[in-house]
C-alpha positions as CSV (number, residue, x, y, z in Angstrom):
1,M,-2.7,9.8,9.7
2,E,-3.3,6.1,9.9
3,P,-0.6,3.4,10.2
4,I,1.2,2.3,7.1
5,T,2.6,-1.2,6.5
6,V,5.3,-1.7,4.0
7,L,5.8,-5.3,2.6
8,S,9.1,-5.3,0.6
9,D,11.8,-7.6,-0.5
10,G,14.2,-4.6,-0.2
11,N,15.7,-5.1,-3.7
12,R,14.9,-1.5,-4.8
13,S,16.4,0.0,-1.6
14,I,13.6,2.6,-1.3
15,A,13.8,4.7,1.9
16,Y,10.3,3.9,3.2
17,D,11.3,4.9,6.7
18,H,12.0,8.4,5.4
19,I,8.9,8.6,3.2
20,T,6.5,7.4,5.8
21,Q,8.1,9.5,8.6
22,M,7.9,12.6,6.4
23,Y,4.2,11.9,5.8
24,Y,3.7,11.3,9.5
25,E,5.3,14.6,10.5
26,N,3.1,16.5,8.0
27,M,0.0,14.9,9.5
28,S,1.0,14.7,13.2
29,D,-0.6,18.0,14.0
30,K,-4.0,16.7,13.0
31,Q,-3.8,13.2,14.6
32,D,-1.3,12.8,17.4
33,D,-2.3,9.2,18.5
34,S,-1.4,7.4,15.2
35,T,1.6,5.2,14.7
36,I,3.4,3.8,11.7
37,N,4.2,0.1,11.2
38,I,6.9,-0.7,8.7
39,E,7.6,-4.3,8.1
40,K,10.1,-5.7,5.6
41,N,9.2,-9.3,4.8
42,K,9.6,-10.6,8.3
43,G,7.3,-13.5,8.1
44,E,5.0,-14.1,11.0
45,E,6.0,-10.9,12.8
46,A,4.7,-8.8,9.9
47,W,1.5,-10.7,9.7
48,S,0.7,-10.2,13.3
49,K,0.9,-6.4,13.1
50,W,-1.5,-6.0,10.1
51,G,-4.5,-5.4,12.3
52,A,-3.5,-1.8,13.1
53,S,-2.7,-0.8,9.5
54,R,-4.9,1.4,7.3
55,Y,-2.7,1.4,4.2
56,C,-0.3,-1.1,2.7
57,I,2.6,-0.6,0.3
58,V,3.7,-3.8,-1.6
59,D,7.2,-3.7,-3.1
60,Y,8.3,-7.0,-4.5
61,Q,10.1,-7.3,-7.8
62,D,8.7,-10.7,-8.5
63,H,5.0,-10.6,-9.5
64,E,4.2,-13.8,-7.7
65,Q,5.6,-12.6,-4.4
66,A,3.8,-9.2,-4.8
67,V,0.4,-10.9,-5.5
68,S,0.9,-13.4,-2.7
69,A,1.8,-10.7,-0.2
70,A,-1.1,-8.5,-1.3
71,N,-3.5,-11.5,-1.0
72,A,-2.2,-12.4,2.4
73,I,-3.0,-9.0,3.9
74,R,-6.3,-8.8,2.0
75,A,-7.3,-12.2,3.6
76,F,-7.3,-10.4,7.0
77,M,-8.3,-6.9,5.8
78,P,-10.1,-7.1,2.5
79,H,-10.8,-3.3,2.4
80,I,-7.2,-2.1,2.9
81,P,-5.9,0.1,0.1
82,L,-2.9,-1.3,-1.6
83,L,-0.1,0.6,-3.4
84,V,2.0,-1.8,-5.6
85,I,5.4,-0.6,-6.7
86,T,6.8,-1.6,-10.0
87,D,9.6,-0.6,-12.3
88,F,10.7,-0.9,-15.9
89,Q,12.6,-4.2,-15.3
90,C,10.0,-5.7,-13.1
91,L,7.5,-8.2,-14.5
92,I,4.5,-6.8,-12.5
93,R,1.9,-5.6,-14.8
94,K,-1.8,-4.6,-14.5
95,R,-2.9,-8.1,-15.4
96,H,-1.2,-9.4,-12.2
97,L,-3.2,-7.0,-10.1
98,Q,-6.3,-8.7,-11.3
99,H,-5.3,-11.7,-9.2
100,I,-5.4,-9.7,-5.9
101,T,-8.4,-10.5,-3.9
102,G,-10.5,-8.1,-1.6
103,T,-12.5,-5.1,-2.2
104,G,-10.1,-2.3,-1.4
105,V,-8.4,0.1,-3.9
106,V,-5.3,-1.2,-5.7
107,K,-3.0,1.2,-7.3
108,M,0.3,0.6,-9.2
109,V,3.1,3.2,-9.2
110,L,6.2,3.2,-11.3
111,W,9.5,3.4,-9.4
112,Q,12.2,5.3,-11.2
113,E,15.5,5.1,-9.4
114,K,16.8,8.4,-10.9
115,E,13.7,10.3,-9.8
116,P,12.8,9.1,-6.2
117,Q,10.8,12.4,-5.6
118,K,8.2,11.2,-8.0
119,L,7.6,8.1,-5.8
120,V,7.3,10.4,-2.7
121,M,4.7,12.5,-4.5
122,E,2.7,9.5,-5.7
123,I,2.6,8.0,-2.2
124,Q,1.5,11.2,-0.7
125,R,-1.2,11.6,-3.4
126,W,-2.3,8.0,-2.8
127,L,-2.5,8.4,1.0
128,H,-4.5,11.6,0.7
129,S,-6.9,10.2,-1.9
130,C,-7.5,7.1,0.3
131,A,-8.2,9.2,3.3
132,Y,-11.2,10.8,1.7
133,E,-12.9,7.5,0.6
134,T,-16.0,6.6,2.6
135,K,-16.6,3.1,3.8
136,T,-20.3,3.4,3.3
137,A,-20.1,4.1,-0.4
138,L,-21.6,1.5,-2.7
139,S,-19.7,0.1,-5.6
140,S,-21.1,0.9,-9.0
141,T,-22.3,-2.7,-9.5
142,L,-24.1,-2.8,-6.2
143,S,-25.8,0.5,-6.8
144,M,-27.1,-0.7,-10.1
145,R,-28.9,-3.7,-8.6
146,R,-32.6,-3.6,-7.9
């Protein structure tokens, strides 16, 4: 497993420590030398640790903060896969994700407070799907060029 960075305003009170630790324990048999970085909106301290991350979860209720945090990490690591958490009350929509720079995968997941297990399953599915992507694959627009 690769390190996971969580950028969050903490308003949803999602137990990321538990979620990422559970994923780490499931994968620890395969890769013993990996670590997990969890940062919760700590300014410069969070930015300095991004270099070791392979995945990033963005959890801000305000769409401007979510896009800003995503673009900040993408400025240093344009290929990092992003998982953006949203909910029914939140103003984050697919059109906001279009403002995120970089070339990595961006996925949005719906948080439902009454069904936290769904988020755990979505995060696990996302982490597993990102693990199988190759860095040498060409995007569809590049492969169509002559």
